N, C-alpha and C positions, 0 to 999 in steps of 0.2 A: 044197766051197765053203760049204756051210751051216755047217760047223764053223769055218771061217775068219771068217765074218761074226759068228757067235756069240762067238767068242774076242775079236774086235775090240770088240764091244759090251760084253762083260764087262770088258775092259781099260779102256775109256773110263769106265765107271761106277766102277771101282775107283780110278781116279785121283782122281775127285771125292771119294770117301770118304776117301782117304788125306790129302787136303789140307784136309779139313773141320775138323780140330782145330788150334787155335792151336799153332804150334811151340814157343813159349816155355813154355806150360803143359804140353804133352806132355813136353818135356825135363825140366822141373822134377819132374813126377810120376815119370818113369822113373828119375831119379837118386835121389829121396827115398823111393822104395818099397823100395830095397835096404836090407836090415837084418833082423835076426831078428824084431823086434817091430813092424816097419813094415807098414802095411796100406793098399792102394789098391783102391778099389771103383769100378766104373763101372755106373751104373744107366741103362738105355736109356729114352728119353723115352716110348716106347709103353707100357712097364711102369708108369711113373709115372702116365700117363693112365688106364690100366686100373685101377690101384689107387685113383685118386681117384674114378673113376666108381663102383666097387664101394663105396667108403667113403660116397659121397653117398647111394647107394641103401640102405645098411645103417644109416645114422645117423638118429636121431630128433631130435637136438639141433641147433638152428639154428646155434650157434657152430661145431660140428663140420662141418656142411655147408659153412659159409663157408671153413673151413680146407681141406677137400677141393676146393672150387671153386677156391681159389687154387693148390692143388697142381697142378691140371690146366693151369695156365699155365706150368709148368716143363717143360723138355725134358730132355735128357740131363744127368745129374749125375755128376761125378767127385769122389770123396771120398778123402782121404788123411790118415792120421795117422802121424806119425813121431817117433822119439826124437831130441831136440835134441843129444844127445851124439854121434850118428853124423855130424853135419854142422856146418858153420859157419852155423847157422840164420839168425841176424840178417842176415848178409851175403848169403846166398842169397835171402832174401825181398826184401831191398833191390834186388838185381839183377833179380829177376823182376818186381817192380812197376815198376821203371824201364824194362825192356824192353816191358812191356805198355803203359805210358803213352807211350813215345817211338815205338814201331814199330807198335802194334796198336790205336791209337785208344781206349784205356781211359782213364777219368778216376777219380782218387782221390776217393771220396765221403766217407769218414769214417775216422778213426783214434780209437778210444776206449780210454782206459786206466781201468780200475776201481781203486778203492782197494786191492783185494786184489793188484794187480799184473797182472791179466789184461789182455791187449791184443787188441783186435779191429780188423782193417783190412778195409775194404770198398772194392773197386774195381769199376767197371762199364764196359761198352761199350754206348753208345747207338746206335740207328739211327733217326733222326727223333725222335719223342717216345716211343719204345719202348725199354725196357731189354732188350737182347738177351743179354748175358752178365754174370754176377756172379762175382767172385772174392772169397771171404771167407777170411781167415786169422785163427785164434784161437790165441794162445799164452799160457801162464801160466808164469812163471819157476820157481815152486816145483814144478811137475809134470814138467818136463823133456820135455814132449810138445807138439807143435804139430798143430793141425787145419787142413787146407787143403780148401776146397770150390770147385769150378768148376761153375756152374749156367747152363744155357741157358734163357732165359725169353722170354715175350711179355708182360711187365708194363709198365704205364705208370710213370713216375717217381712219380706220386701214390700208386699202389697199393703200390709198394715202400716209400715213405715211411710209409704207414699200417702196413705190416708191421713196419718198424723201430720205430715208436712203440710198437706193441703189445708187441714183445719187450723194449724198454727199460723200459716201464711195469711189466712182470712182475718185472724184476730190480730 
């Protein structure tokens, strides 16, 4: 009887974890990680939190401490880099963003094209005043590679705006 109850509890919790990831993002990563030089990495939120705490303790610079403090606001990260020649990249990204916006309550926040041809697309999912998920796609035509990032967060829209301003000011 004990084993049956334990099995039911384990099954119940595993259903919650299986449904925790957005299916459009999951399928995009599964498809685009195929290939010789394509790489997909998942960094658990607890590891990011631990690294940011260690970084804050080890840092003497105020700016570094701010960066580590912001990093603690991020949860699980999924990173993917893939070769554009392996896929119909432009069409696949278009389909992904449309699915996220139409079915999963994401909003397109920015599409930036640099003079060098690099394109950055930023799409977010809000819950109240909080940015809960960020999807960032960076592609550069001359490089034949695309970077995809999916980040779970607990940032306010203002905090994310400040981060974006800082990144754009550096470039």
